[in-house]
VEXDREN-2710 file (C-alpha; in Angstrom, 1 decimal):
% VEXDREN-2710
k/r/px/py/pz
1/MET/199.0/140.0/-123.1
2/SER/195.8/138.1/-122.4
3/GLN/196.9/136.1/-124.9
4/GLY/199.8/135.2/-123.8
5/ARG/199.1/134.6/-120.0
6/ARG/196.5/132.4/-121.8
7/VAL/199.7/130.3/-123.4
8/GLN/201.6/130.4/-120.2
9/TYR/199.0/129.4/-117.7
10/ASN/197.8/126.4/-120.3
11/ARG/201.8/125.4/-120.4
12/ARG/201.8/125.5/-116.8
13/SER/198.2/123.5/-116.6
14/GLU/199.6/121.2/-119.1
15/SER/203.1/120.4/-117.0
16/GLU/201.4/120.1/-113.7
17/LYS/198.9/117.1/-115.6
18/ARG/202.5/115.4/-116.4
19/PRO/202.9/112.4/-113.7
20/GLY/205.3/112.6/-110.8
21/PHE/205.1/116.7/-110.9
22/PHE/203.9/117.6/-107.2
23/SER/206.1/114.6/-105.8
24/ARG/209.6/116.3/-107.2
25/VAL/208.3/119.3/-106.2
26/LYS/207.6/118.0/-102.6
27/LYS/210.9/116.4/-102.9
28/ALA/213.2/119.5/-103.6
29/ALA/211.6/121.1/-101.0
30/THR/212.5/118.3/-98.6
31/HIS/216.2/118.3/-99.7
32/LYS/216.1/122.4/-99.2
33/TRP/214.8/122.1/-95.7
34/ARG/217.7/119.3/-94.9
35/LEU/220.1/121.3/-96.2
36/LYS/219.5/124.3/-94.1
37/MET/219.0/121.8/-91.6
38/LEU/222.5/120.2/-92.0
39/GLN/223.9/123.8/-92.4
40/GLY/222.5/124.8/-88.7
41/VAL/223.6/121.5/-87.2
42/LEU/227.2/122.4/-88.7
43/LEU/226.9/125.6/-87.6
44/ILE/226.1/124.8/-83.9
45/VAL/228.8/122.2/-83.7
46/GLY/231.4/124.5/-85.2
47/LEU/230.4/126.7/-82.6
48/ALA/230.4/124.3/-79.7
49/LEU/234.0/123.4/-80.9
50/GLY/235.0/126.7/-80.9
51/TYR/233.4/127.4/-77.9
52/ARG/235.3/124.6/-76.5
53/VAL/238.6/125.6/-77.9
54/VAL/238.5/128.7/-76.2
55/ASP/237.3/127.0/-72.9
56/LEU/240.0/124.6/-73.0
57/GLN/242.9/127.3/-74.2
58/LEU/242.0/130.4/-72.2
59/ILE/238.9/129.8/-69.3
60/ASP/240.0/126.5/-67.8
61/ARG/243.9/126.5/-68.9
62/HIS/245.1/126.4/-65.7
63/PHE/242.7/123.9/-64.2
64/LEU/243.4/121.4/-67.0
65/GLN/246.8/122.0/-66.6
66/ASN/247.1/121.5/-62.9
67/GLU/245.0/118.1/-63.6
68/GLY/247.9/117.2/-66.0
69/ASP/250.4/118.0/-63.9
70/LYS/248.8/115.7/-60.7
71/ARG/249.5/112.9/-63.1
72/SER/253.2/113.4/-63.9
73/VAL/254.6/116.1/-62.3
74/ARG/256.1/115.5/-58.6
75/TYR/257.5/117.4/-56.1
76/GLU/260.2/116.3/-54.0
77/PRO/261.9/117.6/-51.1
78/VAL/265.3/118.5/-50.9
79/SER/266.6/118.0/-47.7
80/ALA/268.7/120.8/-45.8
81/HIS/272.3/119.8/-44.6
82/ARG/272.0/119.5/-40.9
83/GLY/274.3/122.0/-39.0
84/VAL/277.6/121.1/-37.8
85/ILE/278.3/120.9/-34.0
86/PHE/281.8/122.0/-32.6
87/ASP/283.8/122.0/-29.5
88/ARG/285.1/125.2/-28.3
89/ASN/288.6/124.9/-30.3
90/GLY/286.5/124.2/-34.1
91/ASP/286.7/120.5/-33.6
92/PRO/283.8/118.6/-35.0
93/LEU/281.4/116.8/-32.6
94/ALA/278.3/116.2/-34.8
95/VAL/278.5/116.1/-38.8
96/SER/276.3/115.2/-41.3
97/THR/277.2/112.9/-44.7
98/PRO/275.8/112.2/-47.7
99/VAL/273.9/108.9/-48.1
100/VAL/271.5/106.8/-50.6
101/THR/268.1/105.4/-49.5
102/ILE/266.8/102.5/-51.7
103/TRP/262.8/102.5/-52.1
104/ALA/260.6/100.6/-54.2
105/ASP/256.9/100.7/-55.7
106/PRO/256.0/96.8/-54.4
107/GLU/253.7/96.7/-57.3
108/ASP/255.9/96.7/-60.1
109/LEU/258.9/95.1/-58.4
110/TYR/256.2/92.3/-57.5
111/LYS/256.2/91.5/-61.4
112/ALA/259.7/91.1/-61.5
113/LYS/260.3/88.4/-59.7
114/ASP/263.2/87.3/-61.6
115/ARG/265.5/90.2/-60.8
116/TRP/265.1/89.5/-56.7
117/ALA/268.1/87.6/-56.5
118/ASP/270.5/90.3/-58.0
119/LEU/268.8/93.1/-55.9
120/ALA/268.8/91.0/-52.8
121/LYS/272.5/90.5/-53.2
122/ALA/273.1/94.3/-54.2
123/LEU/271.3/95.0/-51.0
124/ASP/273.3/92.5/-49.4
125/VAL/270.4/90.9/-47.3
126/PRO/268.7/87.2/-47.3
127/HIS/266.6/86.6/-50.4
128/LYS/263.9/85.3/-48.4
129/TRP/263.5/88.2/-46.5
130/LEU/263.3/90.2/-49.6
131/SER/260.7/88.1/-51.1
132/ASP/258.6/87.9/-47.9
133/ARG/258.8/92.1/-47.5
134/VAL/257.5/92.2/-51.3
135/GLU/255.0/89.9/-50.6
136/VAL/253.3/91.9/-47.6
137/ASN/254.0/95.0/-49.6
138/LYS/252.7/93.9/-52.8
139/ASN/249.3/95.9/-52.4
140/LYS/251.1/99.3/-51.3
141/ASP/252.5/102.3/-53.3
142/PHE/255.7/102.8/-51.4
143/MET/258.2/100.6/-49.3
144/TYR/261.7/101.2/-48.3
145/LEU/264.0/98.5/-48.9
146/LYS/267.3/100.0/-47.3
147/ARG/268.3/103.4/-45.7
148/HIS/271.8/105.3/-45.4
149/MET/273.5/103.1/-47.7
150/THR/276.9/104.8/-49.3
151/PRO/276.9/106.5/-52.9
152/GLU/278.8/103.9/-54.1
153/GLN/276.5/101.4/-52.8
154/GLY/273.3/103.4/-54.0
155/ALA/274.8/103.7/-57.4
156/ALA/275.6/100.3/-58.0
157/ILE/271.7/99.1/-56.8
158/VAL/270.2/102.1/-59.4
159/LYS/272.5/100.6/-62.1
160/LEU/270.8/97.4/-62.2
161/LYS/267.5/98.9/-63.4
162/VAL/265.1/96.7/-61.3
163/PRO/261.6/97.7/-62.5
164/GLY/260.2/100.1/-59.3
165/VAL/263.1/100.2/-57.6
166/GLN/264.4/104.0/-56.8
167/ALA/267.3/105.6/-54.4
168/THR/266.4/109.1/-52.8
169/ASP/269.8/111.1/-51.4
170/GLU/269.9/111.8/-47.7
171/GLN/272.2/112.7/-44.4
172/ARG/273.3/110.5/-42.2
173/ARG/274.8/111.6/-38.9
174/TYR/278.0/111.0/-37.5
175/TYR/279.7/111.7/-34.3
176/PRO/283.4/111.8/-34.6
177/ALA/284.1/111.4/-30.4
178/ALA/281.3/108.4/-30.3
179/GLU/280.7/107.8/-26.5
180/VAL/283.1/110.5/-25.6
181/THR/280.6/113.4/-25.7
182/ALA/277.6/111.2/-26.4
183/HIS/275.5/111.9/-23.2
184/LEU/276.2/115.7/-23.6
185/VAL/275.6/116.2/-27.6
186/GLY/272.9/113.3/-27.9
187/PHE/271.8/112.0/-31.2
188/THR/269.2/111.8/-34.1
189/ASP/267.2/109.3/-35.4
190/ILE/266.9/108.1/-38.8
191/ASP/265.5/110.9/-40.1
192/GLU/267.9/113.7/-38.9
193/THR/265.4/115.0/-35.8
194/GLY/267.5/115.5/-32.6
195/GLN/266.5/112.7/-29.8
196/GLU/268.5/113.3/-27.3
197/GLY/271.4/115.7/-25.6
198/LEU/271.9/119.3/-27.5
199/GLU/270.7/117.8/-31.0
200/LEU/267.3/117.6/-29.5
201/ALA/267.7/120.8/-27.2
202/TYR/268.6/122.9/-30.5
203/ASN/267.0/120.9/-33.2
204/ASP/265.2/123.9/-34.9
205/TRP/268.9/125.8/-35.1
206/LEU/270.5/122.8/-36.4
207/SER/267.6/121.4/-38.7
208/GLY/267.5/124.6/-41.4
209/GLN/265.1/124.5/-44.3
210/PRO/264.4/121.6/-46.6
211/GLY/263.6/122.9/-50.2
212/LYS/261.6/121.7/-53.1
213/ARG/262.0/120.6/-56.8
214/ARG/259.7/119.4/-59.5
215/VAL/260.4/116.3/-61.4
216/LEU/258.2/114.6/-64.0
217/LYS/257.5/111.0/-64.0
218/ASP/255.9/108.4/-66.3
219/ARG/252.7/106.7/-65.4
220/LYS/254.8/104.0/-63.6
221/GLY/256.7/106.2/-61.4
222/GLN/259.7/106.7/-63.3
223/LEU/261.8/109.9/-63.7
224/ALA/261.2/111.2/-67.0
225/ARG/262.7/114.4/-66.7
226/GLN/264.4/116.4/-63.9
227/ALA/262.1/119.8/-64.4
228/GLU/263.4/122.7/-62.1
229/LEU/264.4/123.7/-58.4
230/MET/261.5/125.2/-57.2
231/GLU/263.0/126.3/-53.6
232/SER/266.7/125.9/-52.6
233/ALA/267.3/124.3/-49.1
234/SER/268.7/126.3/-46.4
235/PRO/271.4/124.5/-44.3
236/GLY/271.0/124.4/-40.6
237/LYS/273.4/126.9/-38.5
238/GLU/276.2/125.9/-36.4
239/LEU/276.8/125.0/-33.1
240/MET/280.0/125.7/-31.0
241/LEU/279.8/123.9/-27.5
242/SER/281.7/125.2/-24.5
243/ILE/283.8/121.9/-23.9
244/ASP/287.1/121.6/-24.9
245/LEU/287.7/118.3/-26.4
246/ARG/291.0/117.6/-25.1
247/LEU/289.7/117.7/-21.5
248/GLN/286.7/115.7/-22.5
249/TYR/289.1/112.9/-23.6
250/MET/290.9/113.0/-20.6
251/ALA/288.0/113.4/-18.0
252/TYR/286.1/110.2/-19.8
253/ARG/289.3/108.2/-19.6
254/GLU/290.2/109.1/-15.6
255/LEU/286.6/108.8/-14.6
256/LYS/285.8/105.5/-16.5
257/GLN/289.4/104.1/-14.9
258/ALA/288.0/105.0/-11.6
259/VAL/284.6/103.5/-12.0
260/GLU/286.1/100.5/-13.3
261/LYS/288.9/100.1/-10.6
262/HIS/286.1/100.5/-7.7
263/ARG/283.6/98.3/-9.9
264/ALA/281.3/101.5/-9.4
265/SER/277.8/101.1/-11.3
266/ALA/277.8/104.6/-12.3
267/GLY/280.1/107.9/-12.3
268/SER/280.2/111.3/-13.5
269/LEU/282.5/114.3/-13.6
270/VAL/281.5/118.1/-14.7
271/MET/284.1/120.6/-14.9
272/LEU/283.3/124.4/-15.1
273/ASP/285.0/127.6/-16.2
274/VAL/285.3/129.7/-12.9
275/LYS/285.9/133.0/-15.0
276/THR/283.2/132.3/-17.4
277/GLY/280.8/129.8/-16.2
278/GLU/281.1/127.4/-19.3
279/VAL/281.3/124.0/-19.0
280/LEU/284.6/122.6/-20.0
281/ALA/283.9/119.0/-19.5
282/MET/280.9/116.5/-19.2
283/VAL/281.3/112.7/-18.9
284/ASN/279.1/110.1/-17.6
285/GLN/279.6/106.1/-17.0
286/PRO/278.5/104.0/-18.2
287/ALA/278.4/105.5/-21.6
288/TYR/277.2/104.5/-25.1
289/ASN/278.3/105.0/-29.0
290/PRO/275.6/106.8/-30.9
291/ASN/277.6/105.7/-33.9
292/ASN/276.0/101.9/-33.2
293/ARG/272.8/101.3/-31.9
294/SER/273.0/98.0/-31.3
295/ASP/273.7/98.5/-27.6
296/MET/271.9/101.5/-26.7
297/GLN/270.0/101.1/-23.1
298/ALA/268.1/103.5/-21.3
299/TYR/270.5/103.5/-18.1
300/LYS/273.7/104.4/-20.4
301/MET/272.1/107.0/-22.1
302/ARG/271.2/109.5/-19.4
303/ASN/273.2/112.8/-18.5
304/ARG/273.7/112.0/-15.1
305/VAL/275.6/115.1/-14.1
306/VAL/272.0/117.1/-15.1
307/THR/269.3/114.4/-14.9
308/ASP/270.4/112.5/-11.6
309/MET/270.0/114.1/-7.7
310/VAL/272.2/113.0/-5.1
311/GLU/272.6/114.3/-1.4
312/PRO/275.8/116.0/-1.5
313/GLY/277.0/115.0/2.0
314/SER/279.8/116.5/3.0
315/THR/280.8/118.3/-0.1
316/LEU/277.9/121.1/1.3
317/LYS/279.5/121.6/4.7
318/PRO/281.8/124.8/3.2
319/PHE/278.4/126.7/2.3
320/THR/276.9/125.8/5.8
321/VAL/280.3/127.3/7.1
322/ALA/279.2/130.4/4.8
323/ALA/276.2/130.6/6.4
324/ALA/277.8/130.4/10.0
325/LEU/280.3/133.1/9.0
326/GLU/277.7/135.2/7.4
327/SER/275.4/135.5/10.5
328/GLY/278.1/137.2/12.3
329/GLN/277.9/134.4/15.4
330/PHE/281.1/132.8/14.4
331/GLN/284.5/133.8/13.3
332/LYS/287.1/132.0/11.0
333/THR/288.6/131.7/14.5
334/SER/285.7/130.4/16.3
335/VAL/286.7/127.4/18.6
336/ILE/283.9/124.8/18.6
337/ASN/284.0/121.9/21.0
338/THR/283.3/118.9/19.0
339/SER/283.7/116.7/22.5
340/PRO/283.0/113.6/23.1
341/GLY/282.9/113.0/19.4
342/VAL/279.2/112.3/19.4
343/MET/275.9/114.6/20.0
344/ARG/272.4/113.5/21.0
345/LEU/269.5/114.8/19.3
346/GLY/266.6/113.2/20.8
347/ARG/266.4/109.6/19.9
348/ASP/269.3/110.0/17.1
349/LYS/273.0/110.6/17.1
350/VAL/275.3/112.9/15.1
351/ARG/278.9/111.5/15.2
352/ASP/282.6/111.8/14.3
353/PRO/284.6/109.5/13.6
354/ARG/286.9/110.1/16.9
355/ASN/286.4/112.8/19.5
356/TYR/288.5/116.4/18.1
357/GLY/287.7/118.1/21.0
358/SER/288.1/122.0/20.4
359/ILE/289.0/122.7/17.0
360/ASP/288.5/126.2/14.9
361/ILE/286.4/126.2/12.0
362/THR/289.1/125.3/9.8
363/THR/289.8/122.1/11.5
364/VAL/286.1/121.5/11.0
365/LEU/286.0/121.3/7.8
366/ARG/289.9/119.5/7.4
367/LYS/288.6/117.0/9.9
368/SER/284.9/117.1/8.3
369/SER/283.5/116.9/11.8
370/ASN/280.0/116.2/11.4
371/VAL/279.6/117.7/15.2
372/GLY/281.0/120.5/14.2
373/VAL/278.9/121.8/11.7
374/SER/275.7/120.8/13.5
375/LYS/276.6/122.7/16.2
376/MET/277.0/125.8/13.7
377/ALA/273.7/125.0/11.9
378/LEU/271.8/124.8/15.3
379/ALA/273.1/128.0/16.6
380/ILE/272.0/129.7/13.2
381/GLY/269.2/128.1/12.8
382/PRO/268.1/126.4/9.0
383/ASP/266.5/129.2/7.1
384/LYS/269.9/131.2/7.1
385/VAL/271.7/128.1/5.9
386/LEU/268.8/127.5/3.4
387/GLU/269.2/131.2/2.5
388/LEU/272.4/130.8/1.3
389/LEU/272.0/127.6/-0.6
390/GLN/269.6/129.0/-2.4
391/ARG/271.5/132.0/-3.4
392/VAL/274.1/129.7/-4.8
393/GLY/272.1/128.2/-6.9
394/LEU/270.9/125.2/-5.2
395/GLY/266.9/123.9/-5.9
396/GLN/266.8/125.7/-8.9
397/SER/267.5/124.9/-12.4
398/THR/270.8/126.1/-13.6
399/GLY/269.4/127.3/-17.1
400/THR/271.1/125.4/-19.7
401/GLY/268.3/124.5/-21.5
402/PHE/269.4/120.7/-21.1
403/PRO/266.7/117.9/-22.0
404/GLY/265.5/116.7/-18.4
405/GLU/267.7/118.9/-16.2
406/SER/266.6/118.2/-12.7
407/SER/266.3/121.5/-10.1
408/GLY/267.3/119.6/-7.1
409/TYR/265.5/120.1/-4.0
410/LEU/265.9/122.3/-1.1
411/PRO/263.2/121.1/1.9
412/PHE/261.5/124.1/3.2
413/ARG/259.6/123.6/6.5
414/ASP/257.5/125.3/9.4
415/ARG/259.2/123.4/11.8
416/TRP/262.0/121.5/12.3
417/SER/263.6/119.0/14.6
418/ASP/267.3/119.3/16.0
419/ILE/268.5/116.1/13.5
420/GLU/266.6/117.5/10.4
421/ILE/268.6/120.8/11.2
422/ALA/271.9/118.9/11.9
423/THR/271.4/116.3/9.1
424/LEU/271.2/119.6/6.5
425/SER/274.3/121.1/7.8
426/PHE/276.5/118.3/6.4
427/GLY/274.3/117.4/2.9
428/TYR/271.3/115.1/4.4
429/GLY/268.2/115.7/3.6
430/LEU/268.7/117.7/0.4
431/THR/269.7/116.5/-3.5
432/VAL/271.5/118.6/-5.8
433/THR/272.7/117.2/-9.6
434/PRO/276.2/117.6/-9.8
435/LEU/276.4/120.4/-12.3
436/GLN/274.5/122.7/-9.5
437/LEU/277.0/121.3/-6.8
438/ALA/279.8/122.7/-9.4
439/GLN/278.2/126.0/-10.1
440/ALA/277.9/127.0/-6.2
441/TYR/281.8/126.1/-6.0
442/THR/282.3/128.3/-8.8
443/VAL/280.9/130.9/-6.4
444/LEU/283.8/130.3/-3.6
445/GLY/286.4/130.3/-6.9
446/SER/285.0/133.8/-8.0
447/GLY/285.3/135.5/-4.5
448/GLY/281.4/135.2/-4.1
449/VAL/279.9/135.9/-7.8
450/LEU/277.3/133.6/-9.4
451/ARG/277.9/133.1/-13.2
452/PRO/275.1/131.4/-14.9
453/VAL/276.3/128.2/-16.5
454/SER/276.7/127.7/-20.1
455/LEU/277.0/124.6/-22.5
456/ILE/277.8/126.8/-25.5
457/LYS/280.7/128.8/-25.9
458/ARG/280.9/132.6/-24.6
459/ASP/281.8/135.8/-26.7
460/VAL/280.8/138.0/-24.1
461/ILE/281.7/136.8/-20.0
462/PRO/278.5/137.8/-18.1
463/ASP/278.6/140.0/-15.2
464/GLY/277.3/137.7/-12.9
465/VAL/275.8/138.5/-9.4
466/ARG/277.3/138.9/-5.9
467/VAL/275.6/136.8/-3.4
468/MET/278.4/136.1/-0.8
469/ASP/280.9/138.3/0.5
470/GLN/284.3/138.0/-1.2
471/ARG/285.9/138.3/2.2
472/ILE/283.9/135.3/3.3
473/ALA/284.9/133.5/-0.2
474/ASP/288.2/134.2/0.0
475/ASP/288.3/132.4/3.8
476/LEU/286.6/129.4/2.6
477/ARG/289.0/128.9/-0.4
478/LYS/291.7/128.8/2.2
479/MET/290.2/126.2/4.5
480/LEU/289.6/124.1/1.4
481/ARG/293.3/124.3/0.8
482/GLU/293.7/122.8/4.1
483/VAL/291.2/119.6/3.5
484/VAL/293.6/118.8/0.6
485/HIS/296.9/119.4/2.8
486/GLY/296.1/117.8/5.9
487/GLY/292.7/116.7/5.9
488/THR/290.5/114.1/4.2
489/GLY/291.2/115.4/0.5
490/GLY/295.0/114.2/0.4
491/ARG/294.4/112.0/-2.6
492/ALA/293.6/115.3/-4.5
493/ARG/296.5/116.9/-4.3
494/ILE/298.6/117.9/-7.3
495/ASP/302.6/118.0/-7.7
496/ALA/302.6/121.4/-9.4
497/PHE/299.8/123.3/-8.5
498/GLU/297.9/124.3/-5.2
499/VAL/294.2/123.2/-4.9
500/GLY/291.2/122.8/-2.8
501/GLY/288.2/121.1/-2.1
502/LYS/286.0/118.5/-0.3
503/THR/285.1/115.5/0.3
504/GLY/281.6/114.0/0.2
505/THR/280.3/110.3/0.9
506/ALA/276.9/109.6/1.5
507/ARG/274.6/106.8/2.0
508/LYS/272.3/105.9/-0.6
509/VAL/268.7/105.2/-0.2
510/GLY/267.0/102.2/-0.7
511/LYS/263.9/100.4/0.0
512/ASN/264.0/100.7/3.6
513/GLY/265.7/103.9/4.0
514/TYR/269.7/104.4/3.9
515/SER/271.4/101.6/2.9
516/LYS/274.2/100.7/5.7
517/ASP/276.6/99.0/2.5
518/ARG/276.1/101.2/-0.2
519/TYR/277.5/104.4/-0.7
520/ILE/278.3/107.4/-3.3
521/GLY/281.6/108.8/-3.3
522/MET/282.2/112.6/-4.4
523/PHE/285.1/115.5/-4.5
524/ALA/284.4/119.3/-4.9
525/GLY/286.9/121.3/-5.8
526/LEU/288.9/124.3/-7.0
527/ALA/292.1/124.7/-9.5
528/PRO/294.5/126.5/-8.7
529/ILE/293.0/127.6/-5.4
530/ASP/295.0/131.3/-5.1
531/ASP/293.0/132.0/-8.4
532/PRO/290.8/129.6/-9.0
533/ARG/290.2/128.7/-13.1
534/LEU/288.4/125.2/-12.6
535/ALA/285.6/123.7/-10.9
536/ILE/285.6/120.2/-10.7
537/VAL/282.8/117.9/-9.0
538/VAL/283.3/114.1/-9.3
539/VAL/280.8/111.5/-8.4
540/ILE/281.7/107.3/-7.9
541/ASP/278.1/105.9/-7.5
542/ASP/277.7/102.7/-5.5
543/PRO/281.3/101.3/-5.3
544/ILE/282.2/97.7/-4.3
545/GLY/284.6/97.3/-1.3
546/GLN/285.9/99.4/1.5
547/THR/287.3/102.1/-0.5
548/TYR/283.8/103.6/-1.1
549/TYR/284.9/106.6/0.8
550/GLY/285.1/110.2/-1.4
551/GLY/288.2/110.9/-0.5
552/LEU/289.4/107.3/-1.8
553/THR/287.6/106.9/-4.9
554/ALA/286.5/110.5/-6.6
555/ALA/289.4/112.7/-5.4
556/PRO/292.5/110.7/-7.2
557/VAL/290.1/111.6/-10.4
558/PHE/290.0/115.1/-9.4
559/SER/294.0/115.1/-9.2
560/ASN/294.3/113.9/-12.1
561/VAL/291.9/115.6/-14.2
562/ALA/292.7/118.8/-12.9
563/ALA/296.6/118.4/-13.0
564/GLY/296.2/118.0/-17.0
565/ALA/293.5/120.4/-17.3
566/LEU/295.4/123.4/-16.2
567/ARG/298.4/122.3/-18.0
568/LEU/296.4/122.0/-21.2
569/LEU/295.4/125.5/-20.4
570/GLY/298.8/127.2/-20.0
571/VAL/298.2/128.0/-16.4
572/GLU/301.4/128.5/-14.6
573/PRO/302.5/126.0/-12.0
574/ILE/303.9/127.0/-8.3
575/ASP/307.4/127.3/-8.0
576/ARG/308.3/123.7/-7.6
577/ALA/311.0/124.4/-4.8
578/MET/308.2/126.0/-3.0
579/ASN/306.0/123.0/-3.7
580/ASP/308.3/120.4/-2.8
581/SER/308.8/122.1/0.6
582/ALA/305.1/122.4/1.3
583/ARG/305.2/118.4/0.1
584/SER/307.9/117.0/2.7
585/MET/304.8/117.9/5.7
586/ALA/302.0/116.9/4.1
587/TYR/299.3/114.9/5.7
588/VAL/298.6/111.4/4.9
589/PRO/294.9/110.9/4.0
590/TRP/292.5/109.2/6.3
591/ARG/293.2/105.3/6.3
592/LEU/290.6/102.7/6.9
593/THR/291.5/100.5/10.1
594/PRO/290.6/96.2/9.7
595/ASP/287.5/96.9/10.7
596/GLY/286.3/99.2/7.9
597/GLN/286.6/102.4/10.2
598/MET/288.3/105.7/9.2
599/MET/291.5/106.8/11.2
600/GLU/292.6/110.2/11.6
601/PRO/295.4/111.1/9.5
602/ARG/298.8/111.3/10.9
603/HIS/301.8/113.6/9.9
604/SER/304.2/112.0/7.8
605/ALA/307.3/112.6/6.0
606/THR/306.2/110.4/2.7
607/ARG/306.2/112.7/-0.4
608/LEU/302.9/112.7/-2.4
609/SER/304.1/110.6/-4.8
610/SER/303.7/107.8/-2.4
611/LEU/300.2/109.0/-1.2
612/LYS/298.8/108.0/-4.9
613/LYS/300.3/104.8/-4.4
614/GLY/297.8/104.1/-1.6
END
């Protein structure tokens, strides 16, 4: 064994003595170390790649997916169809129609100059306008080219495939009745957001809730694929108004003719249903067409029935009489001495057109005696008058919710002069809107019950609140009938129906107080007078010439509108034979003398048809 070890040792010693032995050993060890290091690196790289795969596929999957979606997925709104506005009979007053809006990415469109001419021709715009617009917006990401085109026009432009040009579906508001209902319905802007009238007041109700859809787009913003509908659009709710479009058209026509005839600066008419408080017609002049915005001016857009305040003049006298009757100091048969036709109050005077002498209260209204109502107001005091005016709705909003509605003005003072009390009694020193005045007259028509005014059709008639004794309201209606039969309101008469009302003529206020040559003519009345269905107020603002009195300017409008409205509503006319007998004893309405003064009406056998020629 020892000999064997020696032999083996000797062999190893001999081999170690050979040249390069240790270098080969060292090299083999180096290779082994490198192999292990390479294996370790590969293992680490494999583990890192594995971790990264897990990280991408599991840990950060949602984050990375969202980041990718940000570069290709887009969410576009789905427009909600705006609710339709109807009249009380279901006729559309405002509808939304589908249109197409063309827009572009200016950067892409700027690079396609050779297509500008075709695009300008399809858009129906000058080539220079298009080129200038692209040049100005070339560094932006978005610009409108043309909005609210017809679907056919939009499809033709998309078919051109101009780089960067896209189309979006939208809605456009259209108003079938145009200027006839413009002041009441109002209008929307280009994005279908309410701007005026009931479109503004009920914007949230009509707008609905927009939807949302997801689409895929390429790096140029071009639509690659419709992905899915994320949320459906909820259309706006419908709105049914209280107005009757037939009555609205008729009222608009008659008012426009009167304003043109008397060369007035403006006019208003409102018609209320006495039984329900609903507005059946509301028109103004001048008007505007909401379908054509090129001629829209602020003074034409005002709904004067609810925004403009006027001094009511003699149309307020029935309520002064009502306050006097309520006080118990006066009866309907009471006689008032108006001689000598002038009443001095300090340095001021209250005048009648002539000396009426001693007259009863009915004649005070029929003759529209300023002296008569002044004496009644002075006897009962201003507080009783103001308290009744407040009860019938004056000096406060009617509650319609119409944007910009005025509440009017009632004067409340600690101390009153006699002239202030007197002028209050015949409608000066306070302001009302035509709508407020019409609501006050519904109190007389409903037997003393005040009902809230509504611009929306009612399914349930409100009970209302009693604000006046029924006997007094009934007596006043009889007096108002006499105003039409033998007083200043003769031109308000209707052939087939008995009506009643009160004329009013108020001086306009100028820079230096009350003007001497500018007036507002008014008429407020009920039809038919025995069982009133309608309360109508007509205002003719600033008529030119000597025929500025309410009995000459506004009363004929009331007559024509009330007659047509009662027939359309199916109200049964009075017996024709009895009506002819009554007409034969009609009074001629107050007429003008050569110097422009009003002369007392005289009995005449002239038939009513001849009265309307005057």
